[in-house]
N, C-alpha and C positions, 0 to 999 in steps of 0.2 A: 565464582560465577563465570559463565561462558556466553559467547554470543553466536547466534545463527544468523547469516545475511541470506536474504532472498532478493537479489538485485536485477533490475532491468525488466521487469514484469511490463510487458507492453500490451497495451489495450486501446480500444477506440471507445470513447464516450461522448455524452451530449451533455456537457457542463459548460456553462458560461451565462453571462447576461444578456448577449445578444440574441435576438430571434434566430438568426442564421446558425448559431451554435447548437440550437436545440433541434435543428432540422438537419443540417451536414454533420455536425459532431466534429470531433478532433482526436488527434492522437496523443496519447499519454505514456509516460514510463514511470513506474512506481518502484521504490527501493524499500525493503524492510530490514530492520536490525532488530532482533529479539534477543533480549538478556535472560538467561535462564542458566539451569544447572543440568547438564547432560552427562555428568561422570558416570552415574549408574548405567545410563543407556549404552555408554562407550564400553564400561567393564563387561556389561552382559551382552552387547551388539543387538539391543532391543530397541526396535523403532517405536514401540508403545510406551517407552519410557523418556522419549523426547518429543518435540515438537516437529511434526510432519511437513516438510518443505510444500508438498503438495496442497496440504490444507491452508496453509498461508497464502499461496498462489490462488487457490479457490476463493477465499475470502476477499482478496483483492478484486478478481474479475467479478464477484457477485456485488460488491460495493460500487464498483466503477459502472456497473450496468444500471444503476439507479440515477437518473439525471438530477443534477443540482446546479443552482446558479453559481456557487462557489467550490473551487477545489479543496478549500478550507473545510467546508462541511464533508466533502467526500473523504478527507484525510481522518478527519475525527470518527466517522463511522467504521472506516479500516481499522484504526487502532482500538476502538471500543470492541469491535468483533473479534479481533485477535486476543485480547485480554480476557474477554468473557468466555471464549471457546477454550482457552488454554490456560487454566490456573497457576501453572508453573512459571508463567512469564512475570519476571521481576520488574523489567522495563521494556519499553518498545519505541522505536523510532519509525516514523513513516514519513517517506519523502515522495510527494506527487510532483511530476513535471508535466507541465501542458506545453506540448511541441508546436512551434509555430503560431503563438497566440495571435489572435486578431487585433493588434495594436498597432500604432502608426510607427513605422520604422522596421529595420531588420533585426529581429529578436529570435534566437534560437528556441528559448524556453522560458517559463516563468516557472517558479516552484515553490511549494509550502512544505515545511517541515514541522512535524510535531514529535516531541519526546516526552513520554510519561512514564 
């Protein structure tokens, strides 16, 4: 089994329970780890036999563009889309970080992590 990591995908989205979050939005960073087998792709130097990083990034951007109250919801949409679009995925980890969340105090980020 092999792992493909696509980390630090920066997006701006409109997620949150506060009205202002749906108007102003906020910044997010998403990390994706995909467990798969890419030995044949490596042997044959064939992109079609592995998971394309650009496709992963595009799935993240597409799902982050859909407003939700919870980043948990967004994370599950991302993991489901990755697994549905890539049958060779054995396991996937999605981490969504909400930068400077609107909570009382000085907080760099909050995050959710899903591994399925």
